[in-house]
C-alpha positions as CSV (number, residue, x, y, z in Angstrom):
1,M,-78.7,13.3,22.0
2,Q,-75.8,15.2,20.8
3,E,-75.9,16.7,17.5
4,K,-73.2,16.7,14.8
5,G,-71.1,19.7,14.8
6,S,-72.0,20.9,18.1
7,G,-68.4,21.1,19.1
8,K,-68.6,19.2,22.3
9,K,-66.0,16.2,22.6
10,R,-66.9,12.6,23.8
11,P,-65.0,12.1,26.7
12,I,-62.3,9.3,26.4
13,S,-63.1,6.0,28.2
14,G,-61.3,4.5,31.0
15,K,-60.4,1.5,28.9
16,T,-58.8,3.7,26.3
17,L,-56.6,5.4,29.0
18,K,-55.7,2.2,30.2
19,Y,-54.5,1.0,26.9
20,L,-52.7,4.5,26.3
21,R,-51.0,4.1,29.5
22,F,-49.8,0.5,28.6
23,A,-48.8,1.7,25.3
24,L,-46.7,4.5,26.8
25,I,-45.1,2.5,29.2
26,G,-44.1,-0.2,26.5
27,I,-42.6,2.7,24.2
28,L,-40.7,4.1,27.1
29,T,-39.6,0.6,28.2
30,V,-38.4,-0.1,24.8
31,A,-36.5,3.2,24.4
32,L,-34.9,2.8,27.8
33,V,-33.6,-0.5,26.8
34,L,-32.4,0.7,23.6
35,F,-30.8,3.6,25.4
36,L,-29.3,1.3,28.0
37,R,-28.1,-1.0,25.2
38,T,-26.4,2.0,23.4
39,L,-24.7,3.1,26.5
40,Y,-23.3,-0.2,27.2
41,V,-22.1,-0.7,23.9
42,V,-20.3,2.5,23.6
43,A,-19.2,3.2,26.9
44,F,-18.6,-0.3,28.6
45,N,-18.4,-2.8,25.6
46,P,-17.4,-1.0,22.3
47,M,-16.7,-4.3,20.4
48,A,-20.2,-5.3,20.6
49,A,-21.1,-2.6,18.1
50,F,-19.2,-4.7,15.8
51,N,-21.0,-7.9,15.7
52,T,-20.3,-9.1,12.2
53,P,-19.0,-12.7,12.3
54,K,-15.0,-12.7,12.6
55,A,-12.8,-14.9,10.3
56,S,-10.1,-17.0,12.2
57,A,-7.5,-15.3,14.2
58,T,-5.0,-17.2,11.9
59,V,-4.3,-16.3,8.5
60,A,-3.0,-18.4,5.7
61,P,-0.8,-17.1,3.1
62,S,-2.0,-14.3,0.6
63,A,-4.8,-15.7,-1.5
64,S,-3.3,-15.9,-5.1
65,P,-3.7,-18.2,-8.1
66,E,0.0,-18.8,-7.8
67,P,1.6,-21.5,-6.0
68,A,3.8,-20.5,-3.0
69,Q,7.4,-19.5,-4.0
70,T,10.5,-20.1,-2.3
71,P,11.6,-16.9,-0.5
72,V,14.8,-15.0,-1.7
73,L,18.0,-15.4,0.3
74,P,21.0,-13.4,0.8
75,P,24.0,-14.5,-1.2
76,S,25.5,-15.9,2.1
77,A,22.3,-17.6,3.6
78,S,21.2,-21.2,3.3
79,P,17.7,-22.0,3.0
80,T,15.3,-22.2,5.9
81,P,11.7,-23.7,6.3
82,A,9.1,-21.0,5.4
83,P,6.7,-20.2,8.5
84,S,3.9,-22.7,8.5
85,P,0.7,-21.5,6.8
86,T,-1.6,-23.4,9.3
87,P,-0.4,-22.6,12.7
88,E,-2.6,-23.3,15.6
89,P,-5.0,-20.5,16.3
90,L,-4.7,-18.3,19.3
91,P,-7.3,-18.5,22.0
92,P,-10.3,-16.3,21.2
93,E,-9.6,-14.2,24.3
94,E,-6.2,-13.2,22.9
95,A,-7.0,-13.0,19.2
96,F,-7.1,-9.5,17.6
97,E,-10.0,-10.6,15.6
98,A,-12.1,-11.3,18.4
99,N,-11.4,-8.3,20.2
100,G,-10.6,-5.6,17.6
101,V,-11.8,-3.8,14.4
102,N,-10.1,-2.9,11.3
103,I,-10.9,0.3,9.4
104,L,-9.6,1.4,6.2
105,L,-8.9,5.1,6.1
106,V,-8.8,6.4,2.5
107,G,-8.1,10.0,1.6
108,F,-8.8,10.7,-2.0
109,D,-8.2,13.6,-4.2
110,R,-12.1,14.5,-4.9
111,S,-12.6,18.5,-5.0
112,P,-14.7,21.1,-6.6
113,E,-11.8,22.0,-9.0
114,R,-11.5,18.4,-10.1
115,E,-15.0,18.2,-11.0
116,D,-15.1,21.1,-13.1
117,P,-14.4,20.4,-16.8
118,E,-13.2,24.2,-17.1
119,N,-10.5,23.8,-14.7
120,E,-6.8,22.7,-15.4
121,V,-6.7,19.9,-12.7
122,Y,-9.9,18.4,-14.0
123,R,-9.2,14.7,-14.9
124,D,-12.0,13.5,-16.9
125,E,-15.7,12.5,-17.2
126,R,-15.1,9.4,-15.1
127,N,-13.5,11.3,-12.1
128,D,-11.4,8.4,-11.2
129,Y,-10.2,9.9,-8.0
130,R,-6.9,8.6,-6.5
131,S,-6.4,7.2,-3.3
132,D,-3.5,9.5,-2.0
133,V,-3.7,8.2,1.4
134,L,-4.3,4.7,2.8
135,M,-4.0,3.9,6.5
136,L,-5.3,1.2,8.5
137,L,-6.8,2.2,11.7
138,S,-6.7,-1.1,13.9
139,V,-8.4,-0.4,17.2
140,D,-7.5,-3.1,20.0
141,F,-10.3,-3.0,22.6
142,L,-8.7,-5.9,24.6
143,Q,-5.3,-4.1,25.1
144,N,-6.7,-0.4,25.2
145,K,-4.7,0.6,22.0
146,A,-5.1,1.8,18.4
147,H,-2.6,1.2,15.6
148,L,-2.3,3.6,12.7
149,I,-0.6,2.1,9.8
150,S,0.4,3.9,6.6
151,V,0.6,2.0,3.5
152,P,2.7,4.0,0.9
153,R,0.8,4.7,-2.1
154,D,3.4,3.2,-4.5
155,T,3.7,0.0,-2.8
156,Y,4.4,-2.9,-5.3
157,A,1.4,-5.4,-4.4
158,P,-1.2,-7.8,-6.0
159,I,-4.3,-5.9,-6.4
160,F,-7.6,-7.7,-5.8
161,N,-10.3,-8.0,-8.4
162,D,-14.0,-9.0,-8.2
163,K,-13.1,-12.3,-9.4
164,G,-11.2,-12.7,-6.0
165,E,-7.8,-12.9,-7.9
166,Q,-5.1,-10.5,-8.2
167,Q,-5.2,-8.1,-11.4
168,K,-2.8,-8.9,-14.2
169,G,0.2,-7.0,-14.5
170,S,2.4,-4.8,-11.9
171,W,0.7,-2.2,-10.0
172,K,1.0,0.2,-7.2
173,I,-1.3,-0.3,-4.5
174,N,-3.2,2.9,-4.7
175,A,-4.6,1.5,-8.3
176,A,-6.8,-0.8,-6.1
177,F,-9.1,2.3,-5.3
178,S,-9.3,3.4,-8.8
179,R,-9.4,-0.2,-10.5
180,G,-12.8,-0.8,-8.2
181,G,-14.4,2.4,-9.4
182,S,-12.9,5.1,-7.0
183,G,-15.5,6.6,-4.5
184,T,-17.9,3.7,-5.1
185,E,-18.6,0.6,-2.5
186,K,-16.8,-1.4,-5.1
187,G,-13.7,0.8,-5.1
188,Y,-13.5,0.7,-1.2
189,K,-14.1,-3.0,-1.5
190,Y,-11.1,-3.5,-3.9
191,A,-8.8,-1.3,-1.8
192,M,-9.8,-3.2,1.7
193,E,-9.3,-6.6,0.1
194,T,-6.0,-5.5,-1.3
195,V,-4.8,-4.0,1.9
196,G,-6.2,-6.7,3.9
197,R,-4.4,-9.5,2.1
198,L,-1.3,-7.8,2.1
199,L,-1.2,-7.6,5.9
200,G,-3.1,-11.2,6.2
201,V,-6.2,-9.7,8.1
202,N,-9.8,-9.1,7.5
203,I,-11.0,-5.5,6.9
204,E,-14.7,-4.9,6.9
205,Y,-15.0,-1.0,7.4
206,Y,-13.9,2.0,5.7
207,A,-14.0,5.8,5.9
208,G,-13.1,7.8,2.7
209,V,-12.5,11.6,3.1
210,D,-12.0,14.1,0.4
211,M,-9.7,17.2,0.4
212,S,-12.6,19.5,1.2
213,G,-13.7,17.7,4.2
214,L,-10.3,17.8,6.0
215,K,-10.2,21.4,5.3
216,G,-13.6,21.9,6.8
217,V,-13.1,20.3,9.9
218,V,-10.0,22.2,10.9
219,N,-11.8,25.4,9.9
220,V,-14.7,24.4,12.0
221,M,-12.3,23.8,15.0
222,G,-11.0,27.3,14.4
223,G,-7.5,26.0,13.3
224,V,-5.2,23.4,14.7
225,Y,-2.1,24.6,16.8
226,Y,0.9,22.6,15.2
227,D,4.8,22.7,15.1
228,V,5.5,22.7,11.4
229,D,8.8,20.7,10.8
230,V,9.4,21.6,7.3
231,A,8.6,25.0,5.1
232,I,6.3,24.1,2.3
233,T,5.5,25.8,-0.9
234,L,2.4,24.4,-3.1
235,N,0.7,26.0,-5.7
236,G,2.0,29.5,-4.7
237,R,0.9,29.0,-1.2
238,Q,3.6,29.0,1.5
239,L,3.9,27.6,4.9
240,K,6.7,28.3,7.1
241,K,8.4,26.3,9.7
242,G,7.6,26.7,13.5
243,Y,4.7,26.3,16.0
244,Q,1.6,28.2,14.7
245,K,-2.1,28.0,14.2
246,L,-2.8,26.4,10.9
247,N,-6.0,26.8,8.8
248,G,-7.7,24.1,6.8
249,Q,-6.1,25.0,3.7
250,Q,-2.6,25.0,5.3
251,V,-3.4,21.6,7.0
252,L,-4.1,20.1,3.4
253,D,-0.9,21.4,2.1
254,Y,1.0,20.0,4.8
255,C,-0.5,16.7,4.3
256,R,-0.2,16.7,0.4
257,A,3.1,18.3,-0.3
258,R,5.9,15.9,-1.3
259,K,7.9,16.9,-4.4
260,G,11.2,18.6,-3.2
261,I,10.4,17.9,0.2
262,S,10.5,14.2,1.2
263,L,9.6,10.7,-0.3
264,D,6.0,9.4,0.0
265,T,7.0,7.7,3.7
266,G,8.0,11.1,5.0
267,R,4.6,12.7,3.8
268,N,3.0,9.7,5.6
269,D,4.7,10.3,8.8
270,R,3.5,14.2,8.3
271,Q,0.2,13.0,7.9
272,Q,0.1,10.7,10.9
273,R,1.3,13.4,13.2
274,I,-1.1,16.4,12.0
275,L,-4.2,14.0,12.4
276,L,-3.0,12.8,15.8
277,A,-2.7,16.6,16.6
278,I,-6.2,17.1,15.3
279,F,-7.5,14.2,17.3
280,E,-5.8,15.4,20.6
281,Q,-7.3,18.9,20.0
282,L,-10.6,17.7,19.2
283,K,-10.5,15.9,22.7
284,S,-9.9,19.0,24.4
285,R,-12.7,20.8,26.6
286,D,-13.2,23.9,24.6
287,Q,-13.5,21.8,21.4
288,L,-16.4,19.6,22.6
289,K,-19.2,22.3,21.7
290,N,-17.8,22.0,17.8
291,F,-18.7,18.2,17.6
292,A,-21.9,18.6,16.2
293,K,-20.6,21.1,13.6
294,V,-17.7,18.8,12.8
295,Y,-20.2,16.0,12.1
296,R,-22.4,18.3,10.0
297,V,-19.3,19.5,7.9
298,M,-17.9,15.9,7.6
299,R,-20.8,14.4,6.5
300,P,-21.0,15.5,2.8
301,H,-17.3,14.6,2.6
302,I,-17.0,11.3,3.9
303,D,-17.9,7.8,2.5
304,T,-18.1,5.0,5.1
305,N,-20.1,1.8,5.8
306,L,-19.8,2.4,9.8
307,K,-23.3,2.8,11.4
308,T,-23.9,5.5,13.7
309,E,-23.5,3.3,16.8
310,Q,-20.2,2.3,15.5
311,V,-18.9,5.7,14.9
312,V,-20.0,6.8,18.6
313,A,-18.4,3.8,20.2
314,I,-14.9,4.4,18.2
315,A,-15.1,8.1,19.3
316,L,-15.9,7.5,22.9
317,F,-13.0,4.8,23.0
318,G,-10.5,7.1,21.8
319,M,-11.4,9.6,23.8
320,Q,-10.3,7.4,26.7
321,L,-6.9,6.8,25.0
322,N,-3.6,8.5,25.6
323,K,-1.4,9.9,23.2
324,E,1.0,7.0,23.9
325,D,-1.8,4.6,23.3
326,I,-2.0,5.3,19.7
327,L,0.8,3.7,17.8
328,R,2.1,4.9,14.5
329,H,3.6,2.4,12.0
330,T,4.5,2.8,8.1
331,L,5.3,-0.5,6.2
332,S,9.2,-1.1,5.8
333,G,10.6,-1.1,2.4
334,E,12.5,0.8,-0.2
335,Y,11.7,2.8,-3.5
336,N,13.3,1.6,-6.5
337,S,13.0,2.9,-10.1
338,K,14.9,0.0,-11.8
339,T,12.3,-3.0,-11.8
340,P,11.9,-4.7,-15.2
341,Y,8.1,-4.6,-14.7
342,S,7.6,-0.8,-15.8
343,R,9.5,2.4,-15.7
344,A,7.4,3.4,-12.7
345,V,8.9,4.0,-9.1
346,Y,7.7,1.3,-6.8
347,Y,7.9,1.1,-2.9
348,L,9.2,-2.4,-2.4
349,L,8.1,-4.2,0.8
350,D,10.4,-6.3,3.2
351,N,8.4,-9.3,3.7
352,E,10.0,-10.4,7.0
353,A,9.2,-6.8,8.5
354,L,5.8,-7.4,7.2
355,S,5.2,-10.7,9.0
356,D,6.7,-9.2,12.0
357,L,4.2,-6.3,12.0
358,S,1.4,-8.6,11.6
359,K,2.4,-10.9,14.3
360,R,3.0,-7.8,16.7
361,I,-0.3,-6.1,16.1
362,F,-2.7,-8.8,15.0
363,R,-0.9,-11.6,16.9
364,I,-1.1,-13.6,13.6
365,T,1.5,-15.6,11.5
366,H,1.1,-14.3,8.1
367,V,3.1,-15.4,4.9
368,P,3.0,-12.7,2.3
369,N,3.3,-13.3,-1.4
370,P,7.3,-13.9,-2.0
371,R,7.1,-12.7,-5.5
372,Y,6.3,-8.9,-4.0
373,D,9.3,-9.1,-1.7
374,I,12.2,-6.4,-2.0
375,N,14.6,-9.4,-2.1
376,Y,12.8,-11.2,-4.9
377,V,12.4,-7.9,-6.8
378,L,16.0,-7.1,-6.6
379,A,16.9,-10.4,-7.5
380,D,14.6,-10.0,-10.4
381,I,16.3,-6.6,-11.6
382,E,19.6,-8.3,-11.7
383,A,18.0,-11.2,-13.6
384,A,16.9,-8.8,-16.1
385,A,20.1,-7.2,-16.1
386,G,21.9,-10.4,-16.8
387,R,19.3,-11.1,-19.9
388,D,20.6,-7.9,-21.2
389,D,24.1,-9.0,-20.6
390,L,23.4,-12.3,-22.9
391,K,22.1,-10.0,-25.5
392,A,25.4,-7.9,-25.5
393,C,27.3,-11.4,-26.0
394,E,25.3,-12.0,-28.9
395,Y,26.3,-8.8,-30.5
396,L,29.8,-9.6,-29.6
397,L,29.8,-12.7,-31.0
398,K,28.4,-11.2,-34.3
399,H,30.8,-8.7,-34.6
400,K,32.7,-8.8,-37.9
401,A,36.2,-8.8,-36.3
402,V,35.4,-11.6,-33.8
403,R,33.8,-13.9,-36.7
404,L,37.1,-13.2,-38.8
405,Y,39.5,-13.8,-36.0
406,Y,37.5,-17.1,-35.1
407,G,36.9,-18.1,-38.7
408,A,33.0,-18.5,-38.4
409,D,31.2,-20.3,-41.3
410,E,28.0,-19.0,-42.8
411,G,26.1,-20.5,-40.3
412,G,27.7,-18.4,-37.5
413,V,29.7,-21.5,-36.2
414,F,33.2,-20.7,-35.2
415,L,35.7,-23.0,-36.7
416,S,38.8,-22.3,-34.6
417,P,37.4,-21.6,-31.0
418,T,40.0,-20.6,-28.3
419,Q,40.0,-21.2,-24.9
420,T,38.7,-17.6,-24.2
421,L,35.8,-18.2,-26.6
422,L,35.1,-21.5,-24.7
423,A,35.2,-19.7,-21.5
424,L,32.7,-17.0,-22.7
425,N,30.1,-19.7,-23.9
426,E,30.5,-21.5,-20.2
427,S,29.8,-18.1,-18.6
428,M,27.0,-17.4,-20.7
429,G,25.5,-20.9,-19.9
430,G,25.9,-20.2,-16.3
431,L,24.2,-16.7,-16.4
432,S,21.5,-17.9,-18.3
433,A,20.6,-20.7,-15.8
434,V,20.3,-18.2,-13.0
435,S,18.5,-15.4,-14.8
436,M,16.1,-17.0,-17.4
437,R,12.5,-17.8,-16.4
438,H,10.4,-20.6,-16.7
439,E,8.4,-20.8,-20.0
440,G,4.8,-22.3,-20.0
441,D,3.8,-22.0,-16.3
442,D,4.6,-18.2,-16.0
443,L,6.5,-19.0,-13.0
444,D,9.5,-17.2,-11.9
445,I,12.8,-19.1,-10.7
446,P,13.3,-18.3,-6.8
447,F,16.2,-15.8,-7.8
448,N,19.2,-15.4,-5.5
449,V,21.0,-12.2,-6.0
450,G,24.4,-13.3,-5.1
451,A,24.5,-16.1,-7.4
452,I,23.3,-13.6,-10.4
453,L,25.8,-10.9,-9.4
454,Q,28.5,-13.4,-9.5
455,K,27.7,-15.0,-12.7
456,R,27.4,-11.3,-14.1
457,S,30.9,-10.6,-13.3
458,E,32.4,-13.8,-14.5
459,L,30.7,-12.9,-17.8
460,Y,32.4,-9.4,-17.9
461,A,35.8,-10.9,-17.2
462,S,35.1,-13.5,-20.3
463,M,33.9,-10.6,-22.5
464,R,37.2,-8.5,-21.7
465,Q,39.3,-11.2,-22.5
466,L,37.9,-11.9,-25.5
467,C,37.9,-8.3,-26.6
468,L,41.8,-8.3,-25.5
469,E,42.3,-11.5,-27.6
470,V,40.5,-10.0,-30.8
471,S,42.1,-6.4,-30.1
472,L,38.7,-4.7,-30.2
473,T,38.6,-1.0,-28.9
474,Q,35.9,1.3,-28.2
475,K,35.9,2.7,-31.7
476,D,35.4,-0.8,-32.8
477,V,31.8,-1.3,-31.2
478,T,28.8,0.8,-30.9
479,K,28.5,2.3,-27.6
480,G,25.3,1.0,-25.7
481,K,25.7,-2.6,-27.0
482,L,28.1,-3.6,-24.6
483,P,27.5,-3.3,-20.7
484,K,29.2,-0.2,-19.4
485,E,31.7,-2.1,-17.3
486,V,33.0,-3.7,-20.3
487,Y,32.8,-0.7,-22.8
488,E,34.7,1.4,-20.5
489,W,37.5,-1.4,-20.1
490,L,38.3,-1.3,-23.7
491,A,41.1,0.7,-25.3
492,P,40.0,4.1,-27.0
493,Q,43.4,4.7,-28.9
494,T,43.4,2.4,-31.8
495,E,41.3,3.1,-34.8
496,T,39.8,0.2,-36.8
497,E,36.9,-0.6,-39.1
498,Q,33.4,0.1,-37.6
499,P,31.3,-2.8,-37.0
């Protein structure tokens, strides 16, 4: 009998060895299946990595608590039926939703300096970072293409909230990220929902990168070669034009600079071009050895809900694309600082171009919210100016010289109205009809820019005729109380009593 502690080991029985062999074979089989599946997914069927159930390929108008509005028409246009909000869906094999994936790329201004209360760029304890960069990466596995769509940060758009409605008030689209909580899951949800509803597509994935992350990637690469198209000075640092090797800080400055250089759309263009240059150089053979380092550098500076398998699938798919297979877009629109909503500068989108973009890329019929269309907003600007013109008329009709000339009683009723005064009242009524808003239901009248401009012009003519009839000059009125076009028309010579 063997004593305890003798050091001799009991031999493993044949039955145990048999079980161990079966277990090892089972483990290796499972590992092989998982490896083959992963290889199949990332190399042959990358769409399989994104197996979340997709929404319908056909998108209805942007979700909003407001009824659909009639699109604004140019002055010479006649009404045409709006696109059907419920078109026939595309066959599954043709629909983007069944063969593609949308990833919202967010560049936000988190940095060590902004998190230091002693630094001058520190914002507050909430650290409500701003999404200075919003791009939608739409990967089309069916057509072997990728679309990079820039959304200017000042875009005037309805902002999603956690009740599934738009935020009250007028907002720039970059407010969605901060309204949801900046670099949090909710912040990304607000941004994804807002951009998705704007384009009429489903966005399930996001990747957010802060400023230090971009710098780190470029530095790990040893720099990136690029033909700088514009000289930049930012925070005392200078970047000269010409082909050169840029380090991480220089790339970041090139992506961030805007003031005195270009509008945000110009900056969007630079951001797209430098990102594609980084991507192209990462694909080169001498950079493959740096992939592990790039991943380690990026990990602390990136927020994403993409799984590792999905990241690998996208990366390998991208490696197969040529430069011409990656198409760049920026939402079409114009900047405007004269909106009646606030003193902010907004980027106003062209809904027709927006619908066309959604049709070409996502193969859907999308009807954007007409209230945010540039034509609607421009008409709203003219309508607000028209309402100011009506206030100017009220000032003019209360002027002492006018009241004496027409013999107004204590109630302000004119006892001797002339044809000129009657024409002014008629012009005021016409302008009011096209520029005033509905009360109660908080809906705007579908404005027509041409009609408002015409009524404003008619009103100016009536105001000038009345001033001529009453013999008012510039010295008789308070500058700023009348429209500039009327005030400058008045004679400046004759001095009369001030109003």
